[in-house]
C-alpha positions in Angstrom: 7.2 3.6 2.2 4.9 2.0 -0.3 4.0 -1.5 0.8 4.3 -3.2 -2.5 7.2 -5.8 -2.8 8.2 -9.5 -2.8 11.1 -11.4 -1.2 13.6 -12.5 -3.9 14.0 -16.2 -4.3 17.7 -16.3 -3.4 18.2 -13.5 -1.0 15.9 -11.6 1.4 15.4 -8.4 -0.6 12.3 -6.5 -1.1 11.1 -5.8 -4.7 7.8 -5.5 -6.4 6.6 -8.5 -8.4 5.7 -12.0 -7.5 7.0 -14.9 -9.5 4.4 -17.2 -11.2 4.5 -20.6 -9.6 3.4 -24.0 -10.9 0.4 -23.0 -12.9 -1.2 -20.0 -14.7 -2.9 -17.8 -12.1 -6.4 -16.3 -13.0 -5.9 -12.5 -13.3 -8.8 -11.9 -10.9 -8.2 -14.8 -8.6 -8.5 -12.6 -5.6 -12.2 -12.1 -6.3 -13.2 -15.7 -6.6 -15.0 -17.9 -4.1 -13.1 -20.4 -1.9 -15.7 -23.2 -2.5 -17.1 -22.7 -6.0 -13.8 -21.6 -7.6 -11.2 -23.2 -5.3 -9.3 -20.1 -4.8 -9.0 -18.1 -1.5 -10.5 -15.0 -2.9 -13.2 -12.7 -1.4 -16.3 -14.2 -3.0 -17.2 -10.9 -4.7 -19.5 -12.3 -7.3 -21.6 -13.9 -4.7 -21.8 -10.6 -2.8 -23.2 -8.8 -5.9 -25.5 -11.8 -6.5 -26.9 -11.2 -2.9 -27.3 -7.5 -3.7 -29.2 -8.3 -6.9 -31.5 -10.8 -5.3 -32.3 -8.4 -2.4 -33.0 -5.6 -4.8 -30.5 -3.2 -3.0 -29.8 0.3 -4.3 -26.5 2.0 -3.8 -25.4 5.6 -3.1 -22.2 7.1 -4.1 -19.4 6.8 -1.5 -16.2 8.9 -1.6 -13.0 7.1 -0.8 -9.7 8.9 -0.3 -6.5 7.2 -1.5 -3.4 8.6 0.3 -0.6 7.4 -2.0 1.9 8.2 -4.7 -0.5 9.6 -7.2 -2.8 8.4 -9.8 -3.0 8.3 -13.7 -6.1 10.4 -14.1 -6.4 9.7 -17.8 -6.5 5.9 -17.3 -9.3 4.4 -19.3 -10.6 2.3 -16.4 -10.4 5.0 -13.8 -11.5 8.3 -15.5 -15.2 7.7 -14.6 -14.7 6.8 -11.0 -12.4 9.6 -10.0 -13.8 12.2 -7.4 -14.1 15.7 -8.9 -14.5 18.5 -6.5 -17.9 20.0 -7.3 -17.0 23.4 -5.8 -13.8 23.9 -7.8 -13.7 25.4 -11.3 -10.8 23.6 -13.1 -7.8 25.6 -14.3 -8.9 29.1 -13.3 -6.2 29.6 -10.7 -8.7 30.4 -8.0 -9.5 28.7 -4.7 -13.3 28.6 -5.6 -14.3 26.6 -2.6 -12.1 28.5 -0.1 -10.5 25.4 1.4 -7.1 26.9 0.9 -6.1 24.6 -2.0 -6.2 26.1 -5.5 -7.8 24.1 -8.3 -7.9 20.9 -6.2 -10.1 19.2 -8.8 -9.2 15.5 -8.2 -7.6 16.1 -4.7 -4.4 17.5 -3.6 -0.5 16.8 -3.9 1.3 17.6 -0.6 4.6 16.6 -2.1 4.6 19.4 -4.7 5.8 23.0 -4.9 3.9 26.2 -6.0 6.0 26.3 -9.1 4.7 22.9 -10.2 7.7 20.8 -9.3 7.3 17.6 -7.2 9.2 15.5 -4.8 9.7 12.0 -6.3 12.5 10.6 -4.0 13.3 11.4 -0.4 15.1 9.8 2.5 13.9 7.3 5.1 12.7 8.7 8.3 15.4 7.1 10.5 18.0 9.1 8.6 16.1 12.3 9.0 15.8 11.6 12.7 19.4 10.6 13.2 20.8 13.8 11.6 18.1 16.0 13.1 19.3 15.3 16.6 22.9 14.2 15.9 24.4 17.4 17.1 22.4 17.1 20.4 23.2 13.6 21.3 26.2 12.1 19.4 29.2 11.4 21.6 27.6 13.2 24.7 26.6 11.8 28.0 23.0 12.2 28.4 21.3 12.3 31.8 17.8 11.3 31.0 16.6 12.5 34.5 17.1 16.1 33.4 15.2 15.8 30.1 11.6 16.8 29.5 9.1 14.2 28.3 9.5 15.4 24.7 13.4 15.4 25.0 13.3 11.9 26.3 11.1 10.7 23.5 13.5 12.4 20.9 16.6 10.9 22.6 15.0 7.4 22.7 13.9 7.7 19.0 17.5 8.9 18.0 19.1 6.1 19.7 16.9 3.6 17.9 17.5 5.3 14.5 21.3 5.3 15.2 21.2 1.6 15.9 19.3 0.7 12.8 21.9 2.7 10.6 24.5 0.0 11.6 24.1 -2.2 8.5 25.5 -5.7 8.6 27.9 -7.3 6.2 25.2 -9.6 5.0 23.0 -6.7 4.0 25.9 -5.2 2.0 26.6 -8.4 0.3 23.0 -8.8 -0.8 23.1 -5.2 -2.2 26.1 -6.1 -4.4 24.4 -9.3 -5.5 21.3 -7.4 -6.6 23.4 -4.7 -8.3 25.5 -7.2 -10.2 22.3 -8.9 -11.3 20.6 -5.7 -12.2 23.6 -4.6 -14.4 23.5 -7.9 -16.2 19.8 -7.6 -16.9 20.4 -4.2 -18.3 23.2 -5.3 -20.5 21.0 -8.1 -21.9 18.0 -5.8 -22.2 19.9 -3.4 -24.4 20.8 -6.1 -26.9 17.4 -7.7 -26.8 15.5 -4.4 -27.5 17.7 -3.7 -30.5 17.2 -7.2 -31.9 13.5 -7.4 -31.3 12.9 -3.9 -32.5 10.7 -3.0 -29.5 11.2 -1.1 -26.3 8.9 -3.1 -23.9 8.5 -6.9 -23.6 7.7 -9.6 -21.0 9.4 -12.9 -20.3 6.6 -14.6 -22.1 7.3 -12.4 -25.2 10.9 -13.2 -24.9 10.3 -16.8 -24.8 8.7 -16.8 -28.2 11.5 -14.7 -29.8 14.0 -16.7 -31.9 17.3 -14.9 -32.0 19.2 -14.9 -35.2 22.7 -14.4 -33.9 24.9 -15.6 -31.0 24.8 -12.3 -29.0 21.0 -12.2 -28.9 20.8 -15.9 -28.1 23.2 -15.3 -25.1 21.2 -12.2 -24.2 18.0 -14.1 -24.2 19.3 -16.9 -22.1 21.0 -14.5 -19.8 18.0 -12.2 -19.2 15.6 -15.2 -18.5 18.1 -16.7 -16.1 18.6 -13.6 -14.2 14.9 -12.8 -14.0 14.0 -16.3 -12.8 16.9 -16.3 -10.2 15.4 -13.2 -8.5 11.8 -14.2 -8.9 10.4 -11.6 -11.2 6.8 -12.3 -12.7 6.8 -13.7 -16.1 4.1 -11.2 -17.2 6.3 -8.2 -15.8 7.6 -5.8 -18.4 11.4 -5.2 -18.8 11.0 -1.4 -18.2 9.2 -1.9 -15.0 11.7 -4.4 -13.7 14.7 -2.3 -14.4 13.1 0.8 -12.9 12.4 -1.0 -9.7 15.8 -2.6 -9.5 17.4 0.7 -10.0 15.3 2.3 -7.3 16.0 -0.5 -4.9 19.9 -0.3 -5.4 19.8 3.6 -5.2 17.8 3.5 -2.1 20.0 0.9 -0.5 23.1 2.9 -1.3 21.8 6.0 0.1 20.6 4.2 3.3 24.1 2.7 3.8 25.7 6.0 3.4 23.1 7.8 5.5 25.0 7.6 8.9 27.8 9.8 7.6 26.1 11.8 4.8 22.9 13.8 5.8 19.9 13.2 3.5 19.2 15.6 0.8 16.4 17.9 1.9 14.3 18.0 -1.3 11.3 19.3 0.8 13.1 22.5 1.6 14.0 23.1 -2.1 10.5 22.1 -3.6 7.7 22.3 -1.1 9.2 25.2 0.9 6.9 24.9 3.9 7.9 25.3 7.5 7.7 21.6 8.2 7.8 21.8 12.1 5.0 24.3 12.0 1.7 22.3 11.6 -0.3 25.5 11.1 1.7 26.0 7.9 -0.6 23.7 6.0 -1.4 25.4 2.7 1.3 24.1 0.6 1.7 21.7 -2.4 0.1 21.8 -5.8 -2.8 20.0 -7.7 -0.7 17.6 -9.7 -2.2 14.4 -8.2 -0.5 12.2 -10.8 3.0 13.2 -9.7 6.2 11.8 -11.2 5.6 8.2 -10.1 2.0 7.1 -10.0 2.4 3.4 -10.5 1.5 2.3 -6.9 -1.4 4.7 -6.5 -2.9 3.9 -9.9 -2.8 0.1 -9.0 -4.4 0.7 -5.7 -7.1 2.9 -7.2 -8.0 0.3 -9.7 -8.5 -2.4 -7.1 -11.0 -0.2 -5.1 -13.1 0.9 -7.9 -12.0 0.4 -11.5 -15.1 0.9 -13.6 -17.1 -2.4 -13.5 -18.7 -4.2 -16.4 -17.3 -1.9 -19.0 -15.7 -4.6 -21.0 -12.1 -3.3 -20.5 -9.3 -3.9 -18.1 -10.5 -5.0 -14.7 -13.5 -4.7 -12.4 -12.9 -2.9 -9.1 -14.4 -4.2 -5.9 -16.9 -1.3 -5.3 -19.3 -0.4 -8.1 -20.5 3.1 -7.1 -17.4 4.8 -5.7 -15.6 8.2 -6.2 -11.9 8.0 -5.6 -10.2 11.2 -4.2 -6.5 11.3 -4.8 -4.2 12.6 -2.1 -0.6 12.4 -2.8 1.7 12.0 0.2 3.8 9.0 -0.6 7.2 9.5 -2.2 10.0 7.0 -3.1 11.1 6.9 0.5 9.3 7.5 3.8 6.3 9.7 4.2 6.3 12.8 6.2 4.0 12.7 9.2 2.8 16.2 8.4 1.7 15.3 5.0 -0.1 12.2 6.2 -1.9 14.1 8.8 -3.0 16.9 6.6 -3.8 14.4 3.9 -6.2 12.7 6.3 -7.8 16.1 7.2 -8.1 17.1 3.6 -9.9 13.8 2.8 -12.4 14.2 5.7 -13.0 17.7 5.2 -14.0 17.1 1.4 -16.4 14.3 2.1 -14.5 11.1 2.1 -16.0 8.3 4.3 -13.2 5.8 3.7 -9.4 6.4 3.5 -6.9 3.9 2.1 -3.3 4.0 3.4 -1.1 1.6 1.6 2.1 2.7 3.2 4.0 2.7 6.5 7.3 3.2 8.2 9.0 2.3 11.5 9.5 5.8 12.9 7.0 8.4 13.3 8.5 11.5 15.1 5.4 13.6 14.7 3.0 10.9 15.6 0.9 13.2 17.6 -0.2 15.1 14.4 -1.2 11.8 12.8 -2.9 10.5 15.9 -5.0 13.7 16.0 -6.0 13.4 12.3 -7.1 9.8 12.8 -9.1 10.9 15.9 -10.6 13.8 13.9 -11.7 11.1 11.1 -13.2 9.1 13.9 -15.2 12.1 14.9 -16.5 12.4 11.3 -17.3 8.8 11.0 -14.6 8.0 8.6 -13.1 4.5 8.3 -9.3 4.2 7.8 -7.7 1.1 6.3 -4.0 0.6 6.6 -1.4 -1.9 5.2 0.3 -4.0 7.8 3.7 -4.1 6.0 5.9 -6.4 4.1 8.8 -7.3 6.3 7.6 -10.7 7.2 7.6 -9.3 10.8 5.5 -9.5 13.9 3.7 -6.2 14.3 3.0 -7.1 17.9 6.8 -6.6 18.4 7.9 -4.5 15.6 6.6 -0.9 15.3 4.7 0.1 12.3 3.3 3.5 11.6 0.6 4.9 11.2 -0.9 3.0 14.0 -4.4 3.0 15.7 -2.8 3.5 19.2 -3.3 7.0 20.3 0.0 7.8 22.3 -1.3 10.9 24.0 -4.6 9.5 24.9 -3.5 5.8 25.5 -6.3 4.1 23.8 -6.8 2.5 20.3 -8.7 4.1 17.4 -12.0 2.2 16.7 -12.0 3.3 13.1 -8.8 1.7 11.9 -8.1 -1.6 10.3 -4.7 -3.3 9.8 -4.5 -5.6 6.9 -2.0 -8.5 6.2 -1.5 -10.2 2.8 -2.8 -13.7 2.0 -2.2 -15.8 -1.1 -3.3 -19.2 -2.0 -1.3 -22.4 -1.8 -1.6 -22.8 -5.5 -0.1 -19.5 -6.1 2.2 -18.7 -3.2 2.8 -22.1 -1.5 1.0 -20.8 1.5 -2.2 -19.1 2.8 -0.2 -16.3 4.2 2.1 -14.4 1.8 5.7 -15.0 2.9 6.4 -11.3 2.9 3.4 -10.1 5.0 3.7 -8.7 8.4 1.4 -10.4 11.0 0.2 -10.0 14.6 -2.5 -11.5 16.9 -3.1 -8.1 18.4 -2.0 -5.5 15.8 -3.1 -7.1 12.5 -6.9 -7.4 12.2 -7.5 -9.3 9.0 -5.8 -10.7 5.8 -6.8 -10.2 2.3 -5.4 -11.4 -1.1 -2.1 -9.7 -1.8 0.0 -12.0 -4.1 0.0 -11.5 -7.8 -2.9 -9.0 -7.8 -3.9 -7.7 -11.3 -4.9 -4.0 -11.6 -4.4 -0.7 -13.5 -1.0 0.8 -14.2 -0.2 4.3 -15.5 1.1 5.4 -18.9 -1.4 4.4 -21.7 -4.0 2.4 -20.2 -1.7 -0.4 -18.8 -2.4 -3.3 -16.5 -0.2 -5.7 -14.5 0.5 -7.6 -11.3 1.8 -6.3 -8.0 2.2 -8.1 -4.7 2.1 -6.6 -1.1 0.0 -5.6 1.7 -0.5 -2.4 -0.4 -2.7 -4.6 -2.7 -4.5 -6.3 0.1 -5.6 -3.1 1.6 -7.5 -1.5 -1.3 -9.2 -4.8 -1.7 -10.6 -4.4 1.7 -11.1 -0.7 1.2 -13.3 -1.6 -1.8 -15.3 -4.0 0.3 -15.7 -1.1 3.0 -17.0 1.0 0.2 -19.4 -1.5 -1.1 -20.9 -1.9 2.3 -21.1 1.8 3.0 -22.6 2.4 -0.5 -25.4 -0.2 -0.1 -25.9 0.3 3.6 -25.1 4.1 4.1 -26.7 4.3 7.6 -24.1 1.9 9.1 -21.2 3.6 11.0 -17.5 3.3 10.4 -17.2 1.4 13.5 -20.0 -1.0 12.4 -18.4 -1.5 9.0 -15.1 -2.4 10.6 -16.9 -4.9 12.9 -18.7 -6.5 10.1 -15.6 -6.9 7.9 -13.8 -8.4 10.9 -16.4 -10.8 12.1 -17.4 -12.1 8.7 -14.0 -13.4 7.7 -13.4 -16.7 6.0 -11.3 -18.9 8.0 -9.4 -21.4 5.8 -9.5 -25.1 6.7 -6.8 -26.2 9.2 -5.5 -28.5 6.6 -4.5 -25.7 4.2 -0.9 -25.3 3.6 0.5 -22.3 5.7 3.8 -21.0 6.7 4.9 -18.3 9.1 6.0 -15.3 7.0 9.6 -14.1 7.2 13.0 -15.4 7.0 12.4 -18.7 8.6 9.2 -20.2 7.4 7.7 -22.9 9.5 4.3 -24.4 9.5 1.9 -22.4 11.6 -1.9 -22.1 11.9 -3.0 -19.3 9.7 -5.7 -18.2 12.4 -2.8 -17.3 14.7 -1.5 -14.6 12.4 -4.1 -12.0 13.0 -6.8 -10.8 15.5 -9.6 -12.5 13.5 -7.6 -15.4 12.0 -9.3 -15.0 8.6 -9.5 -13.6 5.1 -12.1 -10.9 4.3 -15.1 -12.2 2.6 -17.5 -9.9 0.6 -20.3 -12.3 0.6 -20.4 -12.9 4.3 -19.8 -9.2 4.9 -22.7 -8.1 2.8 -24.9 -10.7 4.5 -23.9 -9.5 7.8 -24.5 -5.9 6.9 -28.1 -6.8 5.7 -28.8 -8.0 9.2 -27.2 -5.1 11.0 -29.3 -2.3 12.6 -27.8 1.1 12.3 -26.6 2.7 15.5 -25.2 6.0 16.4 -22.9 5.0 19.2 -19.3 3.6 19.2 -20.5 0.4 21.0 -19.0 -2.5 19.2 -21.4 -4.7 17.3 -21.6 -8.3 17.9 -22.2 -10.9 15.2 -22.2 -14.6 14.9 -18.9 -16.4 14.8 -16.9 -16.2 11.5 -17.7 -18.6 8.9 -15.4 -21.6 8.7 -14.7 -23.5 5.5 -16.4 -26.8 5.0 
């Protein structure tokens, strides 16, 4: 599941775009400095000033983005995309012998050899429930007779079955959103005809003067619906309607999933033997896929071409982004995630961005082994904490750094929550962000984040821990580019020990359904927001080591 969403203003329903509050938000607020600019950004300009003053030189760093795909033709991304130097484009030959034909920009593990792609798939709990339904439903199970694996499967199945019992409140919320979505579409149909355009924003609509009553009513109705459910004023009508339809469709499928088995698109399109991990040479080279909005936005945040006078500036200035498509509309498959990590590592990535997650991981051992393999190759993994407003110390969230079979934590793994700014989000912590003093390491800006979008060199805002994660990934790439001798574990420790800790007087509420005042420092292991200037300063003082021993630094900087 892509971690890019908001909580609607009237009901607790996840969508994609944050509503603009109180004042105009600078498009690049997340890069600003807390002291100089009075926004809780990451102080990126100060970091680059430090680099300039110390005459540092960078080396290219390869970052893999495991996501939904990327628009490879985007004006702000074309120059920073990784290109496989050993592969001749379009010749239909596996020139580098890695098992993946014409993997020029990366690989698509959600594709078929015939060129088709999975766009939508079910959630993992539905897949688990129906996989073991015949074994466990209506039967008395003596767990003392089960093997370790069978016990694990039974426990996982029970959890999935319990979560498929949806409440009346959830069903009421769905009806509310569906009614609102239908109203928006009805108004939109009238407005597009009256304005003579297919795409517009709320800002554009505000300036439109209707000439007839039906258009006047459509304008008022559209604006009212959009503001009621908390859609950003700069968001386009087409994107809003697409996400509303996706949400409604997904919820309806989930509600019916206890009785109706999920459609197995994988068997029809990918045609691998899913339960055989050695069957790994499947997919195709269409890294854009049918729904690349999420991955395109993430990629831009990491490394959109800096100082080119167009669009946005990514965080890192000497990065090559490898695209690995493993994220559909629905829950990811553990096999694709594990093979995606291994593909990235084997093709030179030193950092991996994973802006997705789910609450079930039936083949977790495959993913654990891949993360462990990445650690052995000195690769840093950055993962989104999730957008359920939940405590990750209590709620399971995968992929996770805890190796189940070895019973210890991966040292090359950072979990990231989403922060905002009281001027933008009424709280330092984003109200949708997951948190956890043990299982969330740092926070980074994730509210109303402006970046690249697919389909004709577009740009726009998204919110979520999906956006926070590539900002930290970009910072990790910046460090590893200018200080390439530092290990993945050292970079992780630098990022975590150099956080900016907001002043205790800053307005902050606990994320979730029942917001209450809480110290921001209690929401993560470090208690702070990543800061590029402090991190680069710390990296400059860090001596490279070749061991996994944790590096100790001075206490994190506090606001004045």
